[in-house]
C-alpha atoms as one frame of an Amber mdcrd trajectory, in Angstrom:
protein
 -15.179  -6.436  -9.684 -15.057  -7.841 -13.215 -12.476  -9.566 -15.351 -12.419
  -6.458 -17.550 -11.504  -4.278 -14.566  -8.673  -6.610 -13.594  -7.402  -6.654
 -17.179  -7.376  -2.849 -17.323  -5.295  -2.657 -14.166  -2.862  -5.359 -15.282
  -2.188  -3.320 -18.431  -0.742  -0.393 -16.438   0.992  -2.238 -13.585   4.262
  -4.162 -13.482   4.422  -7.938 -13.573   5.045  -9.112  -9.961   7.803 -11.529
 -11.012   9.631  -8.808 -12.945   9.190  -6.308 -10.112  10.684  -8.818  -7.662
  13.878  -8.849  -9.751  14.311  -5.077  -9.559  17.080  -3.978  -7.210  16.772
  -1.027  -4.837  18.800  -0.044  -1.784  18.053  -1.950   1.389  19.737  -4.482
   3.625  16.488  -6.480   3.793  13.360  -6.977   1.709   9.715  -6.565   2.642
   6.462  -6.783   0.701   3.258  -4.796   1.038  -0.181  -5.277  -0.459  -2.059
  -2.317  -1.925  -5.666  -3.593  -1.693  -8.019  -1.770  -4.057 -11.804  -1.886
  -4.197 -14.656  -0.011  -5.855 -17.176   2.059  -3.937 -19.498   4.684  -5.362
 -17.856   4.527  -8.771 -14.371   5.273  -7.369 -11.348   3.132  -6.661 -10.360
   3.063  -2.996  -7.231   1.775  -1.269  -6.823   0.201   2.154  -4.094   1.410
   4.533  -3.124   0.717   8.111  -2.213   3.193  10.814   0.657   1.651  12.747
   0.598   1.798  16.527   2.718   4.645  17.838   4.796   2.442  20.178   6.306
   0.428  17.313  10.057   0.899  16.950   9.972   1.200  13.155   7.606   3.703
  11.536   5.394   3.945  14.613   2.262   6.036  14.100   2.703   6.170  10.330
   0.243   5.217   7.607   1.282   2.231   5.513  -0.019  -0.536   3.327  -0.268
  -3.869   5.149   2.959  -5.814   4.807   6.217  -6.960   6.300   9.291  -9.109
   5.876   9.257 -12.619   4.419   8.951 -15.510   6.825   9.896 -19.142   6.479
   7.246 -20.805   4.348   6.575 -17.783   2.125   7.166 -18.908  -1.454   7.699
 -15.381  -2.748   7.080 -11.711  -1.982   3.491 -11.920  -3.222   2.758 -14.590
  -0.637   4.487 -12.451   1.990   2.213  -9.502   1.169  -0.926 -11.652   1.243
   0.042 -13.324   4.534   0.850 -10.003   6.170  -2.448  -8.461   5.014  -4.294
 -11.378   6.575  -2.344 -11.077   9.825  -2.623  -7.282  10.059  -6.195  -6.573
   8.931  -7.860  -9.970   8.466  -7.997  -9.788   4.651  -8.656 -13.284   3.297
  -5.930 -14.076   0.714  -8.499 -16.047  -1.309 -10.519 -12.844  -1.829  -7.598
 -10.972  -3.430  -7.271 -10.895  -7.224  -3.643 -10.071  -7.914  -3.428  -7.505
 -10.725   0.232  -6.481 -10.678   3.012  -4.741  -8.839   4.623  -1.351  -8.393
   8.258  -0.360  -8.488  10.112  -1.257  -5.280  11.125   1.628  -3.065  13.728
   1.932  -0.293  13.069   3.156   3.224  15.657   5.590   4.503  15.449   5.063
   8.262  14.895   1.288   8.410  17.051   0.404   5.350  14.423  -1.939   3.880
  13.560  -2.405   0.203   9.754  -2.508  -0.075   8.143  -4.480  -2.903   4.471
  -3.474  -3.381   1.930  -5.759  -5.022  -1.568  -4.641  -6.008  -4.754  -6.638
  -5.608  -8.452  -6.092  -6.210 -10.700  -7.056  -3.310 -14.462  -7.137  -2.799
 -15.962  -3.938  -1.414 -15.613  -4.244   2.373 -18.949  -4.812   4.129 -17.800
  -6.003   7.557 -15.435  -4.449  10.103 -11.749  -5.133   9.591  -9.890  -7.129
  12.230  -6.711  -5.128  12.922  -3.838  -6.871  14.697  -4.090  -5.502  18.233
  -0.373  -5.074  18.865   0.506  -3.568  15.523  -2.398  -1.780  13.845  -4.195
   1.144  15.468  -6.734   1.606  12.655  -7.629   0.527   9.142  -8.152   3.394
   6.698 -10.165   3.203   3.476  -9.478   6.137   1.167 -10.721   7.171  -2.272
  -7.858   7.339  -4.777  -9.258  10.417  -6.591  -9.649  12.228  -3.265  -6.120
  11.236  -2.199  -4.729  12.430  -5.537  -6.350  15.829  -4.996  -4.427  16.301
  -1.718  -0.950  15.595  -3.141   1.810  18.033  -2.267   5.480  18.162  -1.310
   6.092  18.999   2.334   8.836  19.100   4.929   8.153  16.335   7.476   9.933
  15.920  10.792  10.813  12.333  11.651  10.698  10.980  15.185  14.486  11.349
  15.448  14.165  15.089  14.799  15.575  15.063  11.272  13.520  16.581   8.485
  12.830  15.345   4.979  10.998  16.756   1.976   8.573  14.128   0.749   5.386
  13.470  -1.195   2.451  13.962   1.168  -1.228  12.978   0.966  -4.098  13.550
   3.380  -6.529  10.782   4.296  -8.949  12.600   6.558  -6.950  13.696   9.597
  -4.074  11.337   8.756  -0.986  12.208   6.711   0.590   9.709   4.319   4.282
  10.393   3.691   7.644   8.707   3.161   7.854   5.312   1.471   4.089   4.810
   1.495   3.581   8.158  -0.221   6.156   7.214  -2.874   4.334   3.917  -3.469
   1.014   5.765  -3.637   2.430   8.263  -6.140   3.563   5.403  -8.392   0.099
   3.828  -8.111  -1.732   7.074  -8.871   0.459   7.877 -11.875  -0.104   4.409
 -13.324  -3.845   4.505 -12.651  -4.390   8.106 -13.744  -6.689   7.075 -16.573
  -8.669   4.743 -14.323  -9.296   7.184 -11.485 -10.020  10.232 -13.639 -13.526
   9.005 -14.436 -16.064   6.635 -12.975 -14.883   3.117 -12.272 -17.238   0.743
 -14.038
């Protein structure tokens, strides 16, 4: 990861302070971190697979994140703290490069504020939070982009919704996380089209 790479990403992403001022529907706010790293000349992102027993969004693929807690100075700190708690990502290893547009969740009525950070290429196993995270998923952004489609997804309550969908191996990314990923891929289109150097 170089300063030039970080500069290139900052040029196409939103400023985190400006993104935090954007209003979207939701009775509460949450922040997620989209951790990006380079492997084999491609940008990759890190996701979590939530445990199926969780009341909200159980079994779904998401970026690490959650609601602010007392002591969080801002939504960026919330995202960094949650990533540390959920997958063991050291906040000191994250180079913040920007933010994405906030997006609402329909079922849980939460406004999600995504921030984007560059991290070193993972070399050790992740440490997923036992009660919350079933697995940590690393996925190539170009390969994810190639799987994009619109699909009718059935929620756990039996209702159906047409949503952006991506495939990460056997896992399906949909809903709010897919909308965040679409925003990321559109903004980074020039970066993921060729080799990342």
